[in-house]
KEKE-3310 file (N, C-alpha, C; in steps of 0.2 Angstrom, whole numbers, plus 5000, padded with zeros to 4 digits):
npx = (5997:6008:6005:6004:6016:6026:6027:6032:6045:6051:6058:6052:6040:6023:6011:5997:5984:5973:5957:5947:5933:5934:5947:5946:5941:5934:5926:5929:5939:5949:5951:5957:5969:5975:5977:5986:5997:6000:6002:6014:6029:6036:6028:6017:6016:6009:5997:5986:5972:5961:5945:5939:5945:5957:5960:5969:5969:5975:5988:5989:5994:6008:6017:6032:6034:6021:6011:6000:5985:5974:5959:5950:5936:5921:5904:5891:5892:5904:5914:5927:5935:5936:5945:5956:5959:5962:5974:5982:5983:5989:6001:6006:6005:5999:5997:5985:5969:5960:5944:5932:5916:5900:5902:5914:5913:5911:5923:5931:5929:5936:5949:5950:5951:5963:5972:5975:5979:5972:5956:5948:5934:5927:5913:5907:5895:5879:5870:5862:5851:5847:5845:5841:5846:5839:5838:5835:5842:5855:5858:5857:5867:5878:5876:5879:5892:5899:5906:5918:5925:5935:5934:5922:5921:5911:5909:5902:5891:5877:5879:5885:5874:5864:5871:5872:5858:5849:5855:5860:5873:5885:5889:5902:5910:5910:5918:5919:5925:5929:5929:5943:5951:5963:5968:5977:5979:5966:5959:5953:5951:5964:5971:5979:5977:5974:5960:5955:5945:5932:5919:5921:5920:5916:5919:5910:5902:5892:5895:5888:5893:5897:5904:5906:5902:5893:5879:5865:5864:5869:5861:5861:5851:5841:5847:5850:5837:5833:5842:5837:5825:5830:5835:5823:5817:5826:5827:5834:5847:5851:5860:5873:5873:5879:5882:5891:5896:5907:5913:5910:5901:5888:5876:5879:5875:5861:5859:5865:5856:5845:5849:5849:5835:5830:5835:5848:5861:5870:5874:5877:5890:5896:5909:5917:5927:5940:5956:5962:5953:5954:5958:5946:5936:5940:5936:5922:5908:5899:5895:5885:5876:5867:5863:5855:5858:5871:5887:5899:5902:5916:5918:5911:5917:5929:5924:5920:5932:5938:5932:5919:5901:5888:5875:5865:5858:5848:5853:5860:5876:5877:5870:5876:5889:5887:5882:5866:5861:5872:5884:5880:5866:5853:5843:5828:5830:5828:5820:5818:5812:5814:5828:5832:5827:5835:5848:5845:5845:5859:5864:5858:5863:5878:5886:5881:5885:5899:5901:5896:5904:5916:5914:5912:5925:5932:5927:5930:5944:5945:5939:5939:5952:5965:5976:5970:5961:5971:5978:5968:5965:5978:5979:5969:5973:5985:5980:5972:5981:5990:5981:5977:5989:5994:5994:6004:6020:6031:6029:6031:6022:6011:6013:6026)
npy = (5691:5700:5713:5712:5707:5717:5728:5721:5718:5730:5738:5749:5757:5751:5756:5767:5771:5784:5787:5799:5810:5823:5834:5847:5861:5855:5845:5831:5831:5838:5829:5819:5825:5828:5815:5810:5818:5816:5803:5791:5791:5780:5770:5770:5774:5787:5791:5802:5800:5809:5808:5818:5832:5843:5856:5872:5868:5856:5859:5859:5847:5842:5833:5825:5818:5813:5808:5816:5814:5817:5812:5817:5814:5813:5819:5806:5788:5785:5774:5775:5780:5770:5762:5771:5772:5759:5756:5766:5761:5748:5753:5760:5750:5749:5744:5745:5751:5765:5771:5784:5788:5787:5791:5786:5772:5761:5759:5751:5738:5740:5741:5728:5721:5726:5720:5725:5722:5725:5732:5746:5755:5771:5778:5793:5801:5805:5812:5827:5824:5811:5810:5801:5789:5780:5777:5765:5760:5765:5758:5745:5744:5746:5734:5724:5727:5725:5713:5715:5724:5724:5730:5741:5757:5765:5782:5785:5780:5780:5779:5767:5759:5761:5756:5742:5739:5745:5745:5732:5727:5715:5712:5709:5715:5728:5742:5753:5769:5783:5800:5811:5825:5839:5844:5853:5863:5867:5875:5883:5901:5912:5924:5937:5932:5938:5947:5946:5946:5952:5952:5954:5967:5973:5973:5967:5959:5946:5932:5921:5907:5898:5884:5878:5870:5879:5873:5862:5852:5857:5867:5881:5891:5890:5893:5906:5911:5908:5916:5929:5928:5927:5940:5947:5941:5945:5960:5969:5965:5966:5975:5969:5956:5944:5935:5923:5915:5904:5899:5892:5890:5882:5888:5901:5914:5913:5913:5926:5934:5931:5936:5950:5952:5950:5961:5959:5961:5969:5963:5950:5940:5932:5923:5917:5903:5896:5891:5888:5885:5887:5900:5908:5900:5903:5915:5915:5915:5905:5890:5885:5873:5868:5857:5845:5832:5821:5814:5811:5826:5835:5849:5851:5844:5852:5864:5861:5857:5869:5875:5879:5882:5872:5873:5862:5852:5838:5826:5811:5807:5816:5817:5807:5813:5825:5828:5832:5846:5846:5848:5856:5861:5851:5852:5850:5846:5859:5868:5883:5890:5883:5882:5896:5898:5890:5896:5908:5905:5904:5916:5924:5918:5918:5911:5898:5895:5895:5884:5874:5874:5871:5858:5852:5853:5845:5832:5830:5829:5817:5807:5810:5812:5816:5807:5795:5792:5790:5779:5769:5768:5764:5752:5745:5745:5737:5725:5720:5719:5709:5699:5697:5693:5682:5670:5669:5667:5673:5686:5702:5707:5722:5729:5728)
npz = (4241:4241:4245:4258:4263:4260:4269:4280:4278:4276:4285:4290:4300:4300:4287:4288:4278:4277:4272:4266:4263:4259:4264:4274:4284:4299:4312:4311:4303:4310:4320:4313:4308:4321:4326:4317:4318:4332:4335:4340:4330:4328:4328:4318:4301:4290:4278:4268:4259:4249:4243:4235:4236:4244:4255:4261:4274:4275:4278:4292:4295:4303:4304:4298:4282:4278:4266:4254:4245:4231:4223:4216:4214:4204:4205:4209:4205:4200:4195:4190:4200:4210:4203:4202:4216:4219:4211:4217:4231:4228:4225:4236:4246:4259:4277:4283:4279:4283:4284:4283:4288:4278:4265:4261:4264:4255:4249:4256:4250:4239:4244:4249:4238:4233:4241:4254:4270:4283:4286:4291:4297:4301:4310:4311:4313:4308:4293:4288:4280:4284:4298:4308:4304:4296:4282:4270:4259:4261:4273:4269:4261:4270:4277:4267:4263:4274:4277:4270:4279:4293:4306:4312:4318:4329:4336:4347:4360:4355:4341:4341:4346:4336:4324:4328:4331:4322:4309:4309:4311:4316:4333:4337:4327:4329:4337:4349:4351:4359:4354:4356:4364:4363:4378:4382:4373:4371:4384:4399:4400:4404:4416:4408:4395:4379:4373:4358:4349:4339:4345:4358:4363:4374:4391:4399:4391:4387:4379:4368:4360:4345:4335:4319:4304:4292:4289:4285:4295:4306:4310:4312:4311:4319:4331:4330:4329:4343:4349:4346:4353:4366:4368:4369:4380:4390:4392:4399:4399:4386:4380:4382:4377:4365:4350:4342:4328:4322:4308:4291:4276:4265:4269:4273:4267:4268:4282:4285:4279:4287:4299:4296:4293:4305:4312:4319:4315:4321:4333:4331:4325:4310:4309:4300:4294:4304:4306:4318:4332:4345:4352:4349:4356:4369:4370:4372:4382:4384:4376:4362:4354:4341:4333:4323:4321:4327:4331:4342:4345:4341:4342:4353:4364:4363:4368:4381:4386:4386:4397:4397:4400:4392:4380:4372:4358:4362:4355:4345:4350:4360:4373:4380:4382:4388:4404:4409:4417:4425:4418:4409:4398:4390:4376:4366:4349:4336:4343:4346:4357:4369:4369:4370:4383:4390:4388:4394:4407:4411:4408:4418:4429:4434:4442:4441:4428:4429:4437:4430:4419:4424:4428:4416:4410:4419:4417:4403:4404:4412:4404:4390:4384:4372:4373:4378:4367:4356:4361:4361:4347:4343:4349:4343:4330:4332:4337:4326:4316:4321:4322:4309:4303:4308:4302:4294:4298:4294:4294:4303:4317:4318:4329:4332)
capx = (6000:6013:6004:6005:6023:6030:6029:6035:6052:6054:6062:6049:6033:6017:6008:5990:5981:5967:5953:5942:5929:5937:5951:5944:5940:5929:5928:5932:5946:5953:5953:5962:5975:5978:5979:5992:6002:6002:6003:6021:6031:6039:6022:6014:6017:6002:5996:5979:5969:5954:5941:5938:5951:5959:5961:5975:5968:5980:5994:5989:5998:6015:6022:6035:6033:6014:6009:5993:5983:5967:5957:5945:5930:5916:5898:5889:5895:5911:5918:5934:5938:5938:5951:5962:5961:5965:5981:5986:5984:5994:6008:6008:6006:5998:5995:5979:5965:5955:5940:5928:5909:5897:5904:5920:5912:5911:5930:5933:5929:5942:5955:5951:5953:5970:5976:5976:5977:5967:5951:5944:5929:5924:5907:5907:5889:5874:5870:5855:5846:5845:5847:5840:5850:5834:5838:5836:5847:5861:5859:5858:5874:5882:5876:5881:5899:5902:5911:5925:5928:5937:5931:5918:5922:5907:5913:5898:5886:5872:5880:5886:5868:5861:5874:5870:5851:5845:5858:5861:5880:5886:5892:5909:5913:5910:5923:5917:5931:5927:5934:5947:5953:5969:5966:5982:5977:5959:5959:5950:5954:5968:5973:5984:5975:5972:5953:5956:5939:5927:5913:5923:5921:5914:5922:5904:5899:5890:5896:5886:5897:5896:5909:5904:5901:5886:5875:5858:5864:5871:5855:5862:5846:5837:5851:5849:5830:5834:5846:5832:5820:5833:5835:5816:5816:5830:5828:5839:5854:5852:5867:5879:5872:5882:5882:5897:5896:5913:5912:5908:5898:5883:5871:5881:5871:5854:5860:5866:5849:5841:5851:5847:5828:5829:5839:5853:5867:5875:5876:5879:5895:5897:5916:5920:5931:5946:5961:5963:5947:5955:5957:5939:5933:5942:5932:5915:5905:5895:5895:5879:5876:5859:5863:5849:5861:5878:5890:5902:5905:5923:5918:5908:5923:5934:5921:5920:5939:5939:5929:5913:5895:5886:5868:5866:5852:5849:5853:5865:5880:5878:5868:5882:5894:5885:5877:5861:5860:5878:5889:5876:5858:5851:5836:5826:5832:5823:5816:5821:5810:5818:5835:5832:5826:5841:5853:5844:5847:5866:5865:5855:5866:5885:5889:5879:5889:5905:5901:5895:5910:5922:5912:5913:5932:5935:5924:5934:5950:5944:5937:5940:5958:5968:5980:5965:5959:5976:5979:5963:5966:5984:5977:5965:5978:5990:5977:5970:5987:5992:5976:5977:5996:5996:5994:6011:6025:6037:6027:6032:6016:6012:6015:6033)
capy = (5692:5704:5719:5711:5706:5722:5732:5717:5718:5737:5741:5755:5756:5750:5762:5768:5776:5787:5789:5804:5812:5830:5837:5854:5863:5852:5841:5825:5832:5840:5823:5815:5828:5827:5808:5809:5822:5814:5796:5790:5790:5773:5765:5769:5780:5789:5794:5804:5800:5812:5806:5823:5836:5845:5864:5874:5865:5851:5862:5858:5841:5844:5827:5824:5812:5811:5810:5818:5812:5819:5807:5821:5810:5817:5817:5800:5782:5786:5768:5776:5782:5764:5760:5775:5770:5752:5757:5769:5756:5743:5756:5762:5744:5750:5738:5747:5757:5768:5775:5788:5790:5783:5792:5782:5765:5756:5758:5745:5732:5741:5739:5721:5718:5728:5716:5728:5717:5727:5738:5749:5760:5774:5782:5799:5804:5804:5818:5830:5821:5805:5811:5795:5783:5775:5776:5758:5759:5766:5753:5739:5745:5745:5727:5720:5728:5724:5707:5718:5728:5720:5733:5747:5761:5771:5786:5787:5775:5781:5777:5760:5755:5761:5751:5736:5737:5747:5743:5725:5725:5710:5716:5708:5719:5735:5744:5759:5773:5790:5805:5814:5832:5841:5848:5858:5868:5869:5876:5889:5907:5914:5931:5939:5931:5944:5946:5949:5945:5958:5952:5955:5974:5976:5968:5964:5955:5939:5929:5914:5905:5891:5883:5872:5872:5882:5868:5860:5847:5861:5871:5888:5896:5889:5896:5913:5912:5908:5922:5934:5927:5928:5947:5949:5938:5948:5966:5973:5962:5966:5978:5965:5950:5944:5929:5923:5909:5903:5893:5894:5884:5884:5892:5908:5919:5913:5915:5933:5937:5930:5941:5957:5952:5951:5966:5957:5961:5973:5960:5944:5939:5926:5925:5913:5897:5897:5885:5886:5888:5887:5906:5910:5897:5906:5922:5914:5914:5899:5887:5882:5868:5867:5852:5840:5825:5822:5808:5814:5832:5837:5856:5851:5842:5857:5869:5858:5857:5876:5877:5883:5878:5871:5871:5858:5848:5831:5821:5807:5805:5822:5815:5803:5817:5830:5827:5837:5849:5846:5851:5860:5860:5848:5854:5846:5850:5863:5871:5889:5893:5880:5884:5902:5898:5887:5901:5914:5903:5905:5924:5926:5915:5917:5905:5891:5895:5894:5878:5869:5874:5868:5851:5849:5852:5839:5826:5829:5827:5810:5802:5811:5815:5814:5801:5789:5790:5787:5773:5765:5767:5760:5745:5742:5743:5732:5719:5718:5717:5703:5693:5695:5691:5676:5664:5670:5668:5677:5693:5705:5711:5729:5733:5727)
capz = (4248:4240:4248:4265:4264:4258:4274:4285:4278:4274:4291:4292:4303:4295:4284:4288:4273:4279:4266:4269:4257:4258:4269:4275:4291:4302:4318:4309:4300:4315:4324:4309:4309:4327:4326:4313:4322:4339:4336:4340:4324:4328:4328:4312:4296:4288:4271:4268:4252:4248:4237:4231:4236:4250:4255:4265:4281:4275:4281:4299:4296:4304:4305:4292:4278:4277:4259:4253:4238:4229:4218:4212:4212:4202:4208:4207:4207:4198:4195:4189:4207:4213:4200:4204:4223:4219:4209:4223:4236:4226:4225:4243:4250:4267:4281:4285:4276:4288:4280:4287:4286:4273:4258:4260:4266:4249:4246:4259:4246:4234:4248:4250:4231:4232:4245:4260:4275:4288:4284:4297:4295:4307:4309:4316:4313:4302:4290:4289:4276:4287:4305:4313:4301:4294:4275:4269:4254:4264:4278:4266:4258:4276:4279:4262:4263:4281:4277:4268:4284:4299:4312:4312:4324:4331:4341:4352:4361:4351:4335:4342:4346:4330:4320:4330:4332:4316:4303:4309:4311:4321:4339:4337:4322:4332:4342:4351:4353:4360:4352:4361:4363:4366:4384:4383:4368:4373:4391:4401:4399:4410:4416:4403:4388:4375:4370:4352:4345:4339:4349:4365:4363:4380:4396:4402:4386:4388:4372:4366:4354:4342:4330:4315:4297:4291:4285:4288:4300:4312:4311:4316:4310:4326:4336:4328:4332:4350:4352:4346:4358:4372:4369:4371:4387:4395:4389:4403:4397:4378:4377:4383:4373:4359:4347:4337:4324:4319:4303:4285:4273:4260:4272:4275:4264:4271:4289:4285:4277:4293:4304:4293:4293:4312:4315:4323:4312:4325:4339:4329:4320:4307:4309:4295:4296:4308:4306:4325:4335:4353:4354:4349:4362:4376:4371:4373:4389:4384:4370:4360:4348:4339:4328:4323:4322:4329:4334:4348:4342:4343:4345:4360:4368:4364:4372:4388:4388:4387:4403:4395:4400:4385:4379:4366:4357:4365:4349:4344:4356:4365:4380:4383:4383:4393:4409:4409:4424:4429:4414:4404:4398:4384:4374:4360:4342:4332:4347:4348:4364:4375:4368:4373:4390:4393:4387:4399:4414:4412:4408:4424:4435:4432:4446:4438:4422:4431:4440:4424:4414:4428:4428:4410:4410:4423:4413:4397:4406:4414:4399:4382:4382:4366:4374:4378:4360:4352:4364:4359:4340:4342:4352:4338:4324:4334:4337:4320:4312:4323:4320:4301:4300:4312:4298:4290:4303:4292:4295:4309:4319:4317:4335:4334)
cpx = (6006:6012:6005:6013:6028:6032:6032:6042:6055:6058:6058:6042:6028:6014:6000:5988:5974:5963:5947:5939:5933:5941:5950:5943:5934:5931:5931:5939:5951:5956:5958:5968:5979:5981:5986:5998:6005:6003:6011:6024:6034:6034:6019:6016:6010:6002:5988:5977:5962:5951:5940:5944:5952:5960:5968:5975:5973:5987:5995:5993:6005:6020:6025:6034:6026:6012:6002:5991:5976:5965:5952:5939:5924:5909:5895:5893:5902:5916:5926:5938:5940:5945:5957:5964:5965:5972:5985:5988:5989:6001:6010:6009:6005:5996:5988:5976:5960:5951:5935:5921:5907:5900:5911:5919:5914:5918:5934:5934:5935:5948:5956:5954:5961:5975:5978:5974:5971:5963:5947:5940:5926:5918:5907:5901:5885:5872:5862:5849:5843:5847:5846:5843:5845:5834:5840:5841:5854:5863:5860:5865:5879:5882:5880:5889:5903:5907:5918:5928:5929:5934:5928:5919:5917:5910:5908:5893:5880:5873:5882:5879:5864:5864:5872:5862:5847:5848:5859:5868:5881:5890:5900:5913:5913:5915:5922:5924:5929:5932:5937:5949:5959:5967:5972:5981:5970:5959:5955:5954:5958:5969:5979:5982:5972:5965:5953:5950:5935:5921:5915:5925:5919:5916:5916:5900:5898:5890:5893:5889:5896:5901:5906:5902:5894:5882:5869:5859:5866:5865:5856:5856:5841:5841:5850:5842:5830:5837:5841:5827:5823:5834:5828:5815:5820:5832:5834:5847:5856:5858:5873:5879:5875:5881:5887:5896:5902:5912:5910:5904:5892:5878:5873:5876:5864:5854:5861:5860:5845:5842:5848:5839:5826:5832:5844:5860:5872:5877:5877:5885:5895:5905:5920:5924:5938:5950:5962:5957:5948:5955:5950:5935:5934:5939:5925:5914:5901:5895:5888:5880:5869:5858:5857:5852:5869:5881:5893:5906:5911:5922:5915:5913:5928:5931:5921:5927:5941:5936:5922:5907:5892:5878:5868:5859:5854:5848:5860:5869:5880:5875:5873:5888:5893:5880:5872:5860:5867:5884:5886:5869:5857:5844:5834:5828:5826:5818:5819:5819:5814:5825:5836:5832:5832:5847:5852:5846:5855:5868:5863:5860:5874:5888:5887:5884:5896:5906:5900:5901:5916:5920:5914:5921:5935:5933:5928:5941:5950:5943:5938:5946:5961:5972:5975:5963:5965:5978:5974:5964:5973:5983:5973:5969:5982:5986:5975:5975:5989:5988:5976:5983:5998:5997:6001:6016:6031:6035:6028:6025:6017:6014:6023:6038)
cpy = (5697:5711:5718:5711:5712:5726:5728:5717:5725:5740:5748:5753:5755:5756:5762:5773:5778:5789:5793:5807:5819:5832:5845:5855:5859:5848:5835:5826:5834:5834:5819:5818:5827:5820:5807:5812:5819:5807:5795:5788:5783:5768:5764:5775:5781:5792:5796:5804:5804:5810:5812:5828:5838:5853:5865:5871:5859:5853:5861:5851:5843:5839:5826:5818:5809:5813:5811:5817:5815:5815:5811:5818:5815:5815:5810:5794:5782:5780:5769:5777:5776:5761:5764:5773:5763:5753:5761:5765:5751:5746:5758:5756:5746:5743:5739:5752:5759:5773:5779:5790:5787:5785:5788:5774:5760:5755:5753:5739:5733:5739:5732:5718:5720:5724:5720:5724:5719:5733:5740:5755:5764:5778:5787:5803:5803:5811:5821:5827:5814:5805:5805:5789:5778:5774:5769:5756:5760:5760:5746:5739:5743:5737:5723:5721:5726:5718:5710:5722:5723:5723:5739:5751:5766:5775:5788:5781:5775:5778:5769:5756:5755:5756:5744:5734:5739:5744:5735:5723:5720:5714:5715:5712:5726:5736:5751:5763:5780:5794:5808:5821:5834:5846:5853:5864:5871:5869:5882:5895:5909:5921:5932:5937:5937:5942:5950:5949:5951:5958:5953:5963:5977:5970:5964:5960:5948:5936:5922:5912:5898:5890:5877:5875:5874:5878:5866:5856:5851:5866:5877:5893:5895:5893:5904:5915:5912:5914:5928:5934:5929:5936:5950:5947:5942:5955:5970:5971:5963:5969:5974:5958:5950:5936:5928:5916:5908:5897:5896:5889:5887:5888:5899:5913:5919:5915:5923:5937:5936:5935:5948:5957:5953:5957:5965:5958:5965:5969:5952:5944:5932:5927:5921:5907:5900:5891:5883:5889:5889:5895:5909:5906:5900:5913:5921:5914:5908:5896:5884:5878:5866:5862:5848:5833:5826:5815:5810:5820:5834:5844:5856:5849:5848:5863:5867:5859:5864:5879:5881:5879:5877:5870:5868:5854:5841:5826:5817:5806:5811:5820:5811:5807:5822:5828:5833:5840:5849:5849:5856:5859:5857:5850:5850:5850:5853:5866:5877:5892:5890:5881:5891:5902:5895:5892:5907:5912:5905:5913:5926:5924:5913:5912:5898:5890:5893:5886:5872:5868:5870:5860:5848:5848:5846:5833:5825:5826:5820:5805:5803:5814:5812:5808:5795:5787:5787:5780:5767:5763:5762:5753:5741:5740:5737:5725:5716:5715:5710:5697:5692:5692:5684:5670:5664:5672:5672:5685:5696:5708:5718:5732:5732:5732)
cpz = (4247:4244:4256:4267:4264:4264:4280:4284:4276:4279:4293:4296:4298:4293:4285:4283:4276:4273:4269:4262:4255:4264:4270:4282:4294:4308:4316:4307:4305:4319:4320:4309:4315:4328:4323:4316:4328:4340:4335:4333:4323:4327:4321:4308:4294:4281:4271:4260:4253:4242:4232:4231:4243:4250:4259:4272:4281:4278:4289:4300:4297:4304:4298:4288:4277:4270:4258:4246:4237:4223:4213:4209:4209:4205:4205:4209:4205:4199:4194:4195:4210:4210:4202:4211:4223:4217:4214:4228:4234:4226:4232:4247:4258:4270:4283:4281:4281:4285:4285:4284:4279:4266:4256:4261:4261:4247:4251:4255:4241:4238:4248:4243:4230:4237:4252:4266:4280:4285:4290:4294:4301:4305:4314:4316:4307:4299:4290:4286:4279:4294:4310:4310:4299:4286:4273:4264:4257:4270:4275:4263:4264:4277:4273:4261:4269:4281:4274:4273:4290:4305:4310:4318:4325:4336:4346:4354:4357:4344:4335:4342:4340:4325:4321:4329:4325:4310:4303:4309:4317:4327:4339:4331:4324:4337:4344:4354:4353:4357:4357:4359:4366:4372:4386:4379:4370:4381:4393:4400:4405:4410:4412:4396:4385:4372:4364:4347:4345:4343:4357:4365:4370:4386:4400:4398:4388:4381:4371:4359:4351:4336:4326:4308:4296:4286:4288:4294:4307:4314:4315:4315:4316:4331:4336:4331:4340:4353:4351:4351:4365:4373:4371:4378:4392:4392:4393:4401:4389:4376:4378:4380:4366:4356:4342:4334:4320:4314:4296:4281:4268:4263:4274:4273:4267:4278:4289:4283:4283:4298:4302:4294:4301:4316:4320:4321:4316:4332:4338:4324:4317:4305:4303:4298:4299:4308:4314:4329:4343:4355:4354:4355:4368:4376:4372:4381:4390:4377:4368:4354:4347:4334:4328:4322:4323:4331:4341:4345:4345:4346:4352:4365:4369:4368:4379:4390:4390:4393:4402:4397:4393:4386:4372:4365:4359:4359:4349:4351:4361:4372:4383:4385:4388:4398:4411:4416:4428:4425:4409:4404:4391:4383:4368:4354:4339:4336:4350:4355:4369:4375:4371:4380:4393:4393:4393:4406:4416:4412:4415:4430:4433:4436:4444:4431:4423:4433:4434:4420:4418:4428:4422:4408:4413:4420:4407:4399:4409:4408:4392:4381:4375:4367:4374:4371:4356:4355:4361:4351:4339:4344:4346:4332:4326:4334:4331:4316:4314:4322:4313:4299:4303:4308:4294:4295:4301:4293:4302:4311:4319:4323:4336:4329)
residu = (MET:ALA:ALA:ILE:ALA:SER:PHE:ALA:HIS:SER:GLY:GLN:PRO:PRO:LEU:VAL:VAL:HIS:LEU:ILE:TYR:ARG:LEU:ASP:ILE:GLY:GLY:LEU:GLU:THR:LEU:LEU:VAL:ASP:THR:ILE:ASN:ARG:MET:PRO:ALA:GLU:ARG:TYR:ARG:HIS:ALA:VAL:VAL:CYS:LEU:THR:ASP:TYR:THR:ASP:PHE:ALA:GLY:ARG:ILE:THR:ARG:PRO:GLY:VAL:GLU:LEU:PHE:ALA:LEU:HIS:LYS:PRO:PRO:GLY:ALA:ALA:PRO:ARG:THR:HIS:LEU:ASP:LEU:TRP:ARG:LEU:LEU:ARG:ARG:LEU:ARG:PRO:ALA:ILE:LEU:HIS:THR:TYR:ASN:LEU:GLY:CYS:TYR:GLU:TYR:GLY:ALA:THR:ALA:LEU:GLY:ALA:GLY:VAL:PRO:VAL:ARG:ILE:HIS:ALA:GLU:HIS:GLY:ARG:ASP:ALA:GLY:ASP:PRO:GLN:GLY:LEU:ASN:ARG:LYS:HIS:ASN:LEU:LEU:ARG:ARG:LEU:LEU:ALA:PRO:CYS:ILE:ASP:ARG:ILE:VAL:PRO:VAL:SER:ARG:ASP:LEU:HIS:ASP:TRP:LEU:ARG:GLY:THR:VAL:GLY:ILE:ALA:PRO:GLY:LYS:LEU:ALA:LEU:ILE:ASP:ASN:GLY:VAL:ASP:THR:GLU:ARG:PHE:ARG:PRO:VAL:ARG:SER:GLY:ASP:VAL:ALA:GLY:GLU:PRO:TRP:ARG:ASP:ASP:PRO:ASP:ALA:PHE:VAL:ILE:GLY:SER:VAL:GLY:ARG:LEU:GLN:ASP:VAL:LYS:ASP:GLN:ALA:THR:LEU:ILE:GLN:ALA:PHE:ALA:LEU:LEU:ARG:ARG:MET:LEU:PRO:GLN:ASP:CYS:PRO:ARG:LEU:ARG:LEU:ALA:LEU:VAL:GLY:ASP:GLY:PRO:LEU:ARG:ALA:ALA:LEU:GLU:ALA:GLN:LEU:VAL:ALA:ALA:GLY:LEU:GLN:ASP:CYS:VAL:TRP:ILE:ALA:GLY:ALA:ARG:ALA:ASP:VAL:ALA:PRO:PRO:MET:ARG:SER:PHE:SER:LEU:PHE:ALA:LEU:SER:SER:ILE:ALA:GLU:GLY:THR:PRO:VAL:THR:LEU:LEU:GLU:ALA:MET:ALA:SER:GLY:LEU:PRO:VAL:VAL:ALA:SER:ALA:VAL:GLY:GLY:ILE:PRO:ASP:LEU:VAL:GLN:ASP:GLY:ALA:MET:GLY:THR:LEU:VAL:PRO:ALA:ARG:ASP:PRO:VAL:GLN:LEU:ALA:GLU:ALA:LEU:ALA:ALA:TYR:VAL:ARG:GLN:PRO:ALA:LEU:ALA:ALA:ALA:HIS:GLY:ALA:ALA:GLY:ARG:ALA:HIS:VAL:GLU:ARG:ARG:TYR:SER:MET:ARG:ALA:MET:LEU:ASP:ALA:TYR:MET:ALA:LEU:TYR:ASP:GLY:LEU:CYS:GLN:THR:LYS:MET:LYS:THR:ASN:LYS:ALA:ILE:THR:PRO:CYS:ALA:GLU)
# end
């Protein structure tokens, strides 16, 4: 009980330790940083533990007093990492351990052994190797370790239904919380905004943009194929068509080779990773997402908040987020022909692009605001702390 009692009498807000595999540029990582920066300081303190390591992206944490740790986990089971985390948790004495995605799931058991009162796990999506979430070994692990977790948070209805139906997690252990986006930073382009991106070399350019790590699950190769088809479908528009891929990752060399083979290197940019993707978003005419698996993709929320029409794969939580035919167009994954046809409709019809972009912006403001997401997480933290502490009247609830 020492781990529980320590924060109750410290005079400080309870500490939340966020356990993530690696802190680097990405949608999940952006959400984590925004959560830490924006959650009221008088409610919770925060620390971040990376199983492997972190990059300069960690500098986006602007809230004072947030400690950052790297455990440098080697590949494989790495039992020593469990011991390192156990020791760290015993030293930090957090009220809550909040883990993210399958790579961190098993450490809920480590937190239980270290006496952390509340253990929360968030599922933000499935990886390219198991896009439907059918891996029996992984799902057995999720079921076996579920008793160590107080609440599992899926970030989309699709993930919620999969965890309940396919994995077999009890409904009472699940708490659906939609991702949120900063609708002040991500906004439509305004007069006076500087078009500083290289793909904005022509005021009449139609820029198809995408933001994401260059890896299998994002399937930018299909988007490049669709762009090549689009140019053949609309030869009269070829001079003004652009494709911008913002991101970096293991497939960069292969994608660059694909561009050269297709003769697209003069109209397609692989821009590398950006710490702030809001300015590139405002330089796009349309946002495309060709993923084969997703939860509630943060970049899609950011694009919609930026007033962009979207063309995206109908996978994961995307159909819950995008109303097909009203805010954008959904297409099957790995289908460059249908993707190209959907892109062509917006190139041909500027009024349609403007209407769908405005509808997407309004939808994000209503349902996917940062404030709504933070309120939901704080309510979850408060409720679980109060429930777990009620047997010890000497302990102050987390919300107080």
